[in-house]
C-alpha positions as CSV (number, residue, x, y, z in Angstrom):
1,X,-32.5,-32.3,-6.3
2,X,-30.6,-34.2,-3.5
3,X,-28.9,-31.0,-2.3
4,X,-32.3,-29.1,-2.3
5,X,-33.8,-31.8,-0.1
6,X,-30.8,-31.9,2.3
7,X,-31.1,-28.0,2.6
8,X,-34.8,-28.3,3.3
9,X,-34.2,-30.9,6.0
10,X,-31.6,-28.7,7.9
11,X,-34.0,-25.7,7.7
12,X,-36.8,-27.8,9.2
13,X,-34.4,-28.9,12.0
14,X,-33.6,-25.3,12.6
15,X,-29.9,-25.5,11.8
16,X,-30.1,-23.2,8.8
17,X,-32.0,-20.0,8.3
18,X,-32.6,-17.9,5.2
19,X,-31.4,-14.2,5.3
20,X,-33.5,-11.3,3.8
21,X,-31.3,-11.3,0.7
22,X,-32.1,-15.1,0.1
23,X,-28.7,-16.5,1.4
24,X,-28.6,-19.5,3.7
25,X,-26.5,-19.2,6.8
26,X,-26.0,-21.2,10.0
27,X,-28.2,-19.9,12.8
28,X,-26.1,-17.3,14.8
29,X,-27.1,-18.9,18.1
30,X,-25.7,-22.3,16.9
31,X,-22.6,-21.0,15.1
32,X,-19.1,-21.6,16.3
33,X,-18.1,-18.7,18.6
34,X,-14.5,-18.7,17.2
35,X,-13.6,-15.2,16.1
36,X,-13.4,-15.2,12.2
37,X,-11.1,-12.7,10.3
38,X,-11.1,-11.9,6.6
39,X,-8.2,-10.3,4.7
40,X,-9.8,-8.7,1.8
41,X,-7.5,-7.7,-1.0
42,X,-7.2,-7.0,-4.7
43,X,-6.5,-9.8,-7.1
44,X,-2.9,-8.6,-7.6
45,X,-0.2,-9.9,-5.4
46,X,2.6,-7.7,-3.9
47,X,5.2,-7.9,-1.2
48,X,3.3,-5.3,0.7
49,X,0.2,-7.4,0.7
50,X,2.1,-10.3,1.7
51,X,3.5,-8.7,4.8
52,X,0.0,-7.6,5.8
53,X,-1.3,-11.2,5.3
54,X,1.5,-12.7,7.5
55,X,0.8,-10.1,10.2
56,X,-2.8,-11.0,10.2
57,X,-2.2,-14.6,10.5
58,X,0.2,-14.2,13.3
59,X,-2.3,-12.4,15.4
60,X,-5.0,-15.0,14.5
61,X,-2.8,-17.8,15.6
62,X,-2.1,-16.0,18.8
63,X,-5.8,-15.6,19.7
64,X,-7.1,-18.9,18.2
65,X,-9.0,-17.1,15.5
66,X,-9.7,-18.4,12.0
67,X,-8.4,-16.1,9.1
68,X,-9.1,-16.3,5.4
69,X,-7.7,-14.4,2.5
70,X,-10.3,-13.4,0.0
71,X,-9.5,-11.7,-3.3
72,X,-11.8,-9.2,-5.2
73,X,-11.4,-7.8,-8.8
74,X,-13.2,-4.5,-8.5
75,X,-15.4,-2.5,-6.1
76,X,-18.6,-3.8,-7.3
77,X,-17.4,-7.5,-6.7
78,X,-20.1,-9.4,-4.7
79,X,-17.3,-10.8,-2.6
80,X,-16.8,-7.4,-0.9
81,X,-20.4,-7.4,0.7
82,X,-20.5,-11.1,1.3
83,X,-17.3,-10.8,3.2
84,X,-18.5,-8.0,5.3
85,X,-21.7,-9.9,6.2
86,X,-20.0,-13.2,7.2
87,X,-16.9,-12.4,9.2
88,X,-16.4,-10.9,12.6
89,X,-13.4,-8.8,11.6
90,X,-12.6,-7.6,8.0
91,X,-9.1,-6.1,7.1
92,X,-9.6,-4.3,3.7
93,X,-6.7,-3.5,1.5
94,X,-8.0,-1.1,-1.0
95,X,-7.2,-1.2,-4.8
96,X,-6.1,1.8,-6.8
97,X,-9.4,2.1,-8.4
98,X,-11.6,5.0,-7.4
99,X,-14.1,3.9,-4.7
100,X,-17.8,4.7,-5.7
101,X,-19.9,6.6,-3.1
102,X,-22.3,3.7,-2.8
103,X,-19.4,1.4,-1.7
104,X,-18.2,4.1,0.7
105,X,-21.7,4.0,2.1
106,X,-21.8,0.2,2.4
107,X,-18.3,0.2,4.2
108,X,-19.7,2.8,6.6
109,X,-22.7,0.4,7.4
110,X,-20.2,-2.3,8.4
111,X,-19.5,-0.6,11.7
112,X,-16.4,-1.3,13.7
113,X,-15.9,-4.7,12.4
114,X,-14.0,-3.2,9.4
115,X,-10.5,-2.0,9.2
116,X,-9.1,-0.1,6.3
117,X,-5.4,-0.6,5.5
118,X,-2.9,1.9,4.0
119,X,-5.6,4.6,3.5
120,X,-7.3,7.0,6.0
121,X,-11.0,6.6,5.9
122,X,-11.7,7.9,9.5
123,X,-13.6,10.8,8.2
124,X,-16.2,8.1,7.2
125,X,-15.9,6.8,10.7
126,X,-14.1,3.6,9.6
127,X,-11.0,2.5,11.6
128,X,-7.9,3.0,9.5
129,X,-4.2,1.8,9.8
130,X,-1.8,3.9,7.9
131,X,1.9,2.7,8.3
132,X,3.2,5.5,6.0
133,X,1.5,8.8,7.0
134,X,1.9,11.5,4.5
135,X,4.4,13.5,6.5
136,X,6.9,10.5,6.3
137,X,7.6,11.6,2.7
138,X,9.0,14.9,3.8
139,X,11.2,13.1,6.4
140,X,12.6,11.1,3.7
141,X,13.2,13.9,1.4
142,X,15.0,15.9,4.1
143,X,17.7,13.1,3.9
144,X,18.2,14.2,0.3
145,X,18.4,17.9,1.3
146,X,21.0,16.9,3.9
147,X,23.2,15.5,1.1
148,X,23.0,18.8,-0.8
149,X,20.4,17.9,-3.4
150,X,18.6,21.0,-4.5
151,X,16.7,19.6,-7.4
152,X,14.7,16.3,-6.8
153,X,12.4,14.8,-9.3
154,X,9.4,12.5,-8.7
155,X,8.9,9.4,-10.5
156,X,5.6,7.5,-10.5
157,X,4.1,4.6,-12.3
158,X,1.6,3.6,-9.7
159,X,-2.2,4.2,-10.2
160,X,-2.8,7.6,-8.6
161,X,-5.1,6.7,-5.5
162,X,-5.3,8.9,-2.5
163,X,-2.2,7.4,-1.1
164,X,0.1,8.1,-4.2
165,X,-1.6,11.5,-4.5
166,X,-0.6,12.4,-1.0
167,X,3.1,11.2,-1.6
168,X,3.3,13.6,-4.7
169,X,1.6,16.3,-2.9
170,X,4.1,16.2,0.0
171,X,7.1,16.1,-2.6
172,X,5.7,19.2,-4.1
173,X,5.2,20.9,-0.7
174,X,8.8,19.9,0.3
175,X,10.1,21.4,-3.0
176,X,8.1,24.7,-2.5
177,X,9.2,25.1,1.1
178,X,12.9,24.7,0.2
179,X,12.6,26.4,-3.2
180,X,14.2,23.4,-4.8
181,X,13.6,22.2,-8.4
182,X,12.3,19.1,-9.8
183,X,9.7,17.7,-12.1
184,X,7.0,14.8,-12.0
185,X,7.2,12.1,-14.7
186,X,6.0,8.5,-15.3
187,X,2.8,7.1,-16.7
188,X,0.6,5.4,-14.1
189,X,-0.6,1.8,-14.7
190,X,-4.3,0.9,-14.7
191,X,-5.8,-0.6,-11.4
192,X,-5.2,-4.2,-10.8
193,X,-2.2,-4.4,-13.0
194,X,-0.1,-7.5,-12.1
195,X,2.9,-7.0,-10.0
196,X,5.5,-8.1,-12.5
197,X,3.9,-5.9,-15.3
198,X,4.2,-2.9,-12.9
199,X,7.9,-3.6,-12.7
200,X,8.3,-4.0,-16.4
201,X,6.4,-0.6,-16.9
202,X,8.7,1.2,-14.5
203,X,11.7,0.0,-16.4
204,X,10.1,1.0,-19.8
205,X,9.0,4.5,-18.5
206,X,12.6,5.3,-17.1
207,X,14.3,4.1,-20.3
208,X,12.0,6.5,-22.2
209,X,12.8,9.4,-19.8
210,X,16.6,8.8,-20.1
211,X,16.3,8.3,-24.0
212,X,14.7,11.8,-24.2
213,X,17.2,13.5,-21.8
214,X,14.7,14.7,-19.2
215,X,16.5,14.2,-16.1
216,X,18.1,17.3,-14.9
217,X,17.8,16.7,-11.1
218,X,20.6,15.0,-9.0
219,X,18.0,12.9,-7.1
220,X,14.9,11.1,-7.8
221,X,12.0,10.3,-5.4
222,X,10.1,7.3,-6.4
223,X,6.6,6.8,-5.0
224,X,6.9,3.0,-4.8
225,X,9.5,0.3,-4.5
226,X,8.7,-1.1,-7.8
227,X,9.1,2.4,-9.5
228,X,12.5,2.6,-7.8
229,X,13.7,-0.9,-8.8
230,X,12.7,-0.5,-12.5
231,X,14.3,3.1,-12.6
232,X,17.5,1.7,-11.3
233,X,17.7,-1.1,-13.6
234,X,17.0,1.2,-16.6
235,X,19.8,3.5,-15.4
236,X,22.3,0.7,-14.9
237,X,21.5,-0.6,-18.5
238,X,22.3,2.9,-19.8
239,X,25.7,3.0,-18.0
240,X,24.6,5.3,-15.2
241,X,25.7,4.6,-11.6
242,X,22.9,4.9,-9.1
243,X,24.3,6.3,-5.7
244,X,27.0,8.2,-7.6
245,X,25.5,9.9,-10.8
246,X,22.0,10.0,-9.3
247,X,20.5,9.4,-5.8
248,X,17.2,7.4,-5.7
249,X,14.9,6.7,-2.7
250,X,11.3,5.5,-2.1
251,X,8.7,4.9,0.6
252,X,7.7,1.3,1.6
253,X,10.5,-1.0,0.4
254,X,8.3,-4.1,0.7
255,X,11.2,-5.8,2.6
256,X,13.5,-5.6,-0.3
257,X,15.7,-2.5,0.2
258,X,18.5,-4.0,2.2
259,X,19.0,-6.8,-0.3
260,X,19.1,-4.9,-3.7
261,X,22.4,-3.9,-5.4
262,X,22.7,-1.0,-4.7
263,X,20.7,-1.1,-1.4
264,X,17.8,1.3,-1.7
265,X,17.3,4.4,0.6
266,X,13.8,4.2,1.8
267,X,11.2,4.3,4.7
268,X,10.9,0.6,5.7
269,X,7.5,-1.0,6.2
270,X,7.2,-1.6,10.1
271,X,5.9,-4.7,11.5
272,X,2.1,-4.4,11.2
273,X,1.4,-7.0,13.9
274,X,1.0,-4.6,16.8
275,X,-1.3,-2.4,14.9
276,X,-3.4,-5.4,13.8
277,X,-3.7,-6.7,17.4
278,X,-4.8,-3.2,18.6
279,X,-7.7,-3.1,16.1
280,X,-8.9,-6.6,17.0
281,X,-8.7,-5.8,20.7
282,X,-10.8,-2.6,20.1
283,X,-13.3,-4.6,18.1
284,X,-13.8,-7.1,20.9
285,X,-14.2,-4.3,23.4
286,X,-17.5,-2.6,24.1
287,X,-17.9,0.7,22.1
288,X,-18.0,2.6,25.3
289,X,-14.6,1.5,26.3
290,X,-12.9,2.8,23.1
291,X,-10.3,5.4,23.5
292,X,-8.0,7.4,21.2
293,X,-8.3,8.1,17.5
294,X,-9.7,5.7,14.9
295,X,-6.5,6.5,12.9
296,X,-3.7,4.2,14.0
297,X,-0.2,4.9,12.6
298,X,3.5,5.1,13.7
299,X,4.9,8.4,15.0
300,X,8.4,8.1,13.5
301,X,9.6,6.6,10.2
302,X,12.1,3.8,9.9
303,X,14.5,5.3,7.4
304,X,17.1,3.0,6.0
305,X,20.1,4.8,4.3
306,X,21.2,2.6,1.3
307,X,23.8,2.8,-1.3
308,X,21.3,4.4,-3.8
309,X,21.9,7.9,-2.3
310,X,24.9,10.0,-1.8
311,X,26.2,13.5,-1.8
312,X,24.7,15.6,-4.8
313,X,26.8,15.3,-7.9
314,X,28.4,18.5,-9.2
315,X,26.4,20.0,-12.2
316,X,29.5,19.5,-14.5
317,X,29.7,15.9,-13.7
318,X,26.1,15.4,-14.0
319,X,26.1,16.9,-17.4
320,X,29.1,14.7,-18.4
321,X,27.1,11.6,-17.1
322,X,24.2,12.5,-19.3
323,X,26.1,13.2,-22.5
324,X,27.9,9.8,-22.1
325,X,24.7,7.9,-22.2
326,X,24.3,6.0,-25.5
327,X,21.1,7.6,-27.0
């Protein structure tokens, strides 16, 4: 009752106003003019998400803006719409769950204040930042080709969203172009699976694959860093030497590749800060002054060659390795 009376008093003074949907907000002409930024992310943490968060906070500090990280648990979470309505800029990191058409429509209505991360939604007139364009996958696989690998498998345990689907497609195109062998294996996790559970799942999947002797390639392309880390540990526990018996590489090391043992060949995540800054500058600029594509992405991958890759093992040596595994 006390709260209700206080709200009525603020409305009578003209400090609060009620929106069409019934929500109470501070009158826009009285609100603080400080730029407000939201980082909208799924409720599962990861090194990738953390690097985006730090980049957004760095830019926000430089321009004296306020930033808040907001978690959502599914596409119909009310926090999505509420965030779009109450922040000047929203950086949205998508989940692996398929996006319903009604949500796509609502995101389009947000206008230029919305920036989509890691997925290209420019066809929907939504500004997007993609730090790992699909063609980067082929640049990484070219490194395996240079090492003499003519059979490269693909290992995926991540939910197959548009990003993962494009990486798998690029692997398939690369094999077809070079007439190389390779198979796809791995069981994808469900959307919103916790970070640690994904790592455990990757390990268990690779153990199962090894136990059934399904690996016939000399190299494995993993669609995510978690898949690669789980696979390398499973191989080590089975007496295999990654970087000698098999080569493994991945896209987006989440800042871990150089510090693993063996170090992991990968495309490293570039610093997202300049891309974030560019988006905010565009949002603060009148529409007529915008120039260039709504898709913001690097032109060259940052490839790190780690200890997890080496020249292709000879077929005889590879067969000996597999026969020596305790099954």
